[in-house]
C-alpha positions as CSV (number, residue, x, y, z in Angstrom):
1,M,-3.8,-0.1,0.5
2,L,-3.7,2.2,-2.1
3,D,-7.5,1.3,-3.7
4,N,-10.6,0.2,-2.9
5,R,-13.3,0.2,-6.0
6,A,-16.1,-1.5,-6.9
7,E,-16.2,-3.8,-9.5
8,T,-19.7,-4.8,-9.5
9,P,-23.1,-3.7,-7.5
10,R,-21.3,-6.7,-4.7
11,V,-17.4,-6.9,-5.5
12,H,-15.4,-4.9,-4.6
13,R,-11.5,-4.3,-6.1
14,L,-9.0,-4.0,-3.2
15,V,-5.3,-2.8,-4.4
16,L,-2.8,-3.2,-1.7
17,D,0.8,-2.0,-1.6
18,V,2.8,-4.7,0.4
19,P,6.4,-4.1,1.2
20,G,8.8,-6.5,0.9
21,W,6.4,-8.8,-1.3
22,S,8.7,-12.2,-2.5
23,G,6.2,-12.7,-5.3
24,H,3.3,-15.2,-6.3
25,L,2.4,-17.6,-8.8
26,P,-1.4,-17.0,-10.5
27,G,-3.4,-18.8,-8.5
28,Q,-2.7,-19.2,-4.6
29,H,-4.3,-16.5,-2.0
30,V,-3.8,-14.9,1.2
31,D,-4.8,-14.4,3.7
32,V,-6.4,-11.4,5.1
33,R,-6.6,-11.4,9.6
34,L,-9.0,-8.0,10.7
35,T,-8.7,-7.4,14.5
36,G,-11.1,-4.9,16.6
37,E,-10.1,-2.8,19.6
38,D,-11.2,-5.2,22.0
39,G,-9.1,-7.9,20.5
40,Y,-11.1,-10.0,18.6
41,S,-9.1,-11.1,15.2
42,A,-11.6,-12.3,12.3
43,E,-9.4,-13.3,9.0
44,R,-10.5,-15.3,5.8
45,S,-8.7,-15.7,2.3
46,Y,-9.0,-14.8,-0.6
47,S,-7.4,-15.6,-3.8
48,L,-5.2,-13.2,-5.7
49,A,-6.2,-11.6,-8.7
50,S,-3.1,-10.3,-9.6
51,P,-0.8,-11.7,-11.2
52,P,3.4,-12.1,-10.5
53,E,4.0,-9.1,-13.0
54,E,1.5,-7.0,-11.6
55,P,3.9,-5.0,-8.5
56,A,0.4,-4.4,-6.4
57,L,-1.5,-7.1,-5.4
58,H,-5.6,-6.9,-6.1
59,L,-7.9,-9.1,-4.3
60,L,-12.0,-9.5,-5.2
61,V,-14.0,-9.4,-2.6
62,E,-17.8,-10.2,-2.8
63,R,-20.1,-8.5,0.2
64,L,-21.4,-10.9,2.1
65,D,-24.3,-9.0,4.0
66,D,-23.9,-11.7,7.4
67,G,-19.9,-11.4,7.2
68,E,-17.5,-10.5,9.3
69,V,-14.7,-9.3,6.7
70,S,-16.5,-8.3,3.9
71,P,-18.5,-5.4,5.5
72,Y,-15.5,-3.9,5.9
73,L,-13.1,-4.8,2.9
74,T,-15.5,-3.9,0.9
75,G,-17.6,-0.7,2.7
76,E,-15.1,0.6,5.3
77,V,-11.1,0.1,4.5
78,R,-9.8,3.7,2.9
79,R,-6.8,5.2,1.0
80,D,-3.8,4.0,4.1
81,D,-5.7,2.3,5.5
82,E,-3.4,-1.1,7.1
83,F,-4.8,-4.8,7.8
84,E,-2.8,-8.2,8.1
85,L,-1.9,-10.1,4.9
86,R,-0.2,-13.5,5.4
87,G,1.0,-15.2,1.8
88,P,1.2,-16.1,-0.6
89,I,-0.1,-19.9,0.7
90,G,-0.8,-22.7,-1.5
91,G,1.3,-24.7,-4.1
92,W,-1.3,-27.5,-5.5
93,F,-4.0,-24.7,-7.6
94,V,-1.3,-23.7,-9.3
95,W,-0.5,-22.6,-12.9
96,S,2.7,-20.2,-14.6
97,V,4.2,-20.0,-17.6
98,S,8.1,-21.4,-15.6
99,A,5.9,-24.4,-14.7
100,D,5.4,-25.1,-18.2
101,R,8.9,-24.7,-20.1
102,T,10.2,-26.9,-16.8
103,D,7.9,-29.6,-17.8
104,R,6.9,-30.2,-21.3
105,E,5.0,-33.0,-21.5
106,A,2.7,-31.1,-19.1
107,A,3.1,-27.9,-20.9
108,R,1.8,-29.8,-24.1
109,R,-1.8,-30.2,-22.8
110,P,-4.1,-27.3,-22.6
111,V,-5.1,-25.8,-19.3
112,Q,-9.5,-25.5,-19.2
113,L,-10.0,-23.4,-16.2
114,V,-13.9,-23.4,-14.9
115,A,-15.7,-20.3,-12.4
116,G,-17.8,-20.0,-10.9
117,G,-19.0,-16.0,-9.7
118,A,-16.2,-14.4,-7.5
119,G,-14.0,-17.6,-8.5
120,V,-13.0,-16.2,-11.1
121,S,-10.1,-14.7,-9.2
122,P,-7.2,-17.2,-9.7
123,F,-7.9,-17.8,-13.2
124,V,-8.1,-13.8,-13.8
125,A,-4.5,-14.3,-12.8
126,M,-3.8,-16.9,-15.0
127,L,-5.3,-15.4,-18.0
128,D,-3.4,-12.0,-17.2
129,H,0.4,-14.0,-16.6
130,H,-0.9,-16.2,-19.4
131,R,-1.5,-13.6,-22.1
132,R,1.4,-11.0,-20.7
133,L,4.1,-13.4,-21.4
134,D,2.6,-14.9,-24.4
135,S,2.5,-18.4,-23.5
136,P,1.6,-20.9,-25.9
137,T,-0.3,-22.9,-23.7
138,R,-3.7,-23.0,-25.0
139,M,-5.7,-21.8,-22.1
140,Q,-9.3,-22.2,-21.7
141,L,-11.9,-20.2,-19.2
142,L,-15.4,-21.3,-19.1
143,Y,-16.9,-19.0,-16.2
144,S,-20.5,-19.1,-15.1
145,V,-22.2,-16.2,-13.2
146,R,-25.6,-14.5,-12.6
147,T,-26.0,-11.8,-15.1
148,E,-23.7,-9.6,-17.2
149,E,-22.7,-6.6,-14.5
150,E,-22.0,-8.7,-12.3
151,V,-18.5,-9.9,-14.8
152,L,-15.6,-10.5,-12.5
153,G,-12.2,-9.1,-14.4
154,R,-13.4,-7.7,-17.8
155,D,-9.8,-6.2,-18.1
156,V,-8.5,-10.0,-18.5
157,L,-11.6,-11.9,-20.5
158,G,-10.8,-12.2,-24.3
159,P,-12.1,-14.8,-26.7
160,E,-11.4,-17.8,-25.2
161,T,-13.6,-16.5,-22.3
162,T,-17.2,-18.2,-23.1
163,L,-19.2,-16.9,-20.0
164,T,-22.8,-18.6,-19.4
165,L,-25.4,-16.1,-17.4
166,T,-27.5,-18.0,-14.7
167,R,-30.1,-16.2,-14.6
168,Q,-31.1,-12.4,-16.8
169,A,-29.6,-11.9,-20.3
170,P,-29.8,-9.0,-21.9
171,A,-31.6,-8.3,-25.0
172,G,-29.3,-9.8,-28.1
173,W,-27.0,-11.5,-25.8
174,R,-24.6,-14.6,-27.8
175,G,-22.9,-16.3,-24.6
176,E,-24.7,-19.1,-23.3
177,T,-27.0,-19.4,-20.4
178,G,-28.0,-21.6,-18.0
179,R,-26.1,-23.5,-15.4
180,I,-23.4,-25.4,-16.0
181,D,-23.8,-29.1,-17.4
182,A,-22.5,-32.1,-18.8
183,A,-23.9,-30.8,-22.4
184,M,-21.9,-27.3,-22.0
185,L,-19.3,-28.8,-20.7
186,R,-19.1,-30.6,-23.7
187,R,-19.5,-27.8,-25.6
188,R,-17.8,-25.2,-24.3
189,T,-15.0,-27.2,-22.7
190,I,-11.6,-28.9,-24.0
191,A,-12.5,-32.6,-24.7
192,P,-11.4,-35.4,-22.3
193,A,-8.9,-36.8,-24.9
194,E,-6.7,-34.2,-25.2
195,R,-5.8,-34.2,-20.9
196,P,-6.5,-31.2,-20.4
197,R,-5.7,-29.7,-16.8
198,T,-8.9,-28.4,-15.7
199,Y,-8.9,-26.3,-12.4
200,V,-12.3,-25.6,-11.0
201,C,-13.1,-22.8,-8.6
202,G,-15.9,-21.4,-6.7
203,P,-18.7,-22.3,-4.0
204,T,-18.4,-25.3,-2.3
205,V,-21.8,-26.6,-4.1
206,F,-21.1,-25.3,-7.6
207,A,-17.0,-26.9,-7.7
208,E,-17.9,-30.6,-6.5
209,A,-20.7,-30.3,-8.9
210,V,-18.8,-29.0,-11.8
211,A,-15.7,-31.8,-10.3
212,S,-18.6,-35.0,-10.9
213,T,-20.1,-34.1,-14.0
214,L,-16.3,-33.6,-15.0
215,V,-16.0,-36.6,-14.6
216,G,-18.9,-38.3,-15.8
217,I,-18.3,-37.1,-19.2
218,G,-14.9,-38.9,-19.6
219,H,-12.2,-36.6,-17.6
220,D,-9.4,-38.1,-15.5
221,P,-10.0,-37.5,-12.4
222,S,-6.5,-36.9,-12.0
223,T,-6.4,-34.3,-13.9
224,I,-9.0,-31.6,-12.3
225,R,-8.0,-29.4,-9.1
226,I,-10.9,-27.2,-7.7
227,E,-10.4,-24.7,-4.9
228,R,-13.4,-24.5,-3.0
229,F,-15.0,-21.7,-1.0
230,G,-17.9,-21.0,1.3
231,S,-21.6,-20.2,0.0
232,S,-22.7,-17.4,-0.7
233,G,-25.9,-18.7,-1.3
234,E,-26.8,-20.2,-4.2
235,S,-24.1,-20.6,-6.5
236,S,-24.2,-18.9,-9.4
């Protein structure tokens, strides 16, 4: 491992050097396995938060107080420590410039990203990849997070991003506030008439609620892709 640094009070960014890494697509994930001295092992999946153009792999790991893996990864692992990694995994929840260049019909449709909390991880990779290769594909992100200090990927988020804070907004806040609902989706995402390719990632409750609401306001279910993970308490 090259680095382990706090991104927010509860999330750490792990920067990994993986010898022989064959490359990945934005939206893919890896499995991290930890094995104790007694042989007991625990494994968790984490989305890759770095684009293919970045040689090191970045993971955004949220510390779960009752977790088996995240407390170690965020609080104990140090530079030069080693652990098992398997991947890249997944080919459905991905977006890449090369795919759009191959499929011209798909490339004419914009991309809408909707994230809850740490679910922004794969979208950080997509946005970074999109910007580095100067993709002409229109891409937007609606990102729900509890407080401003918990925003992840600040170095990548730009004018294509709309933030909504669900618990506390600072004085002078100009973004959205409150949970994502139908009104916010109509106001802050690409309209169904444009048939956007929509990706939703976050805790299970959040992801399923957003996907259902998108369908309810007129989006074709076949255009929506969902990536869920176990809820870390109240959804963002």
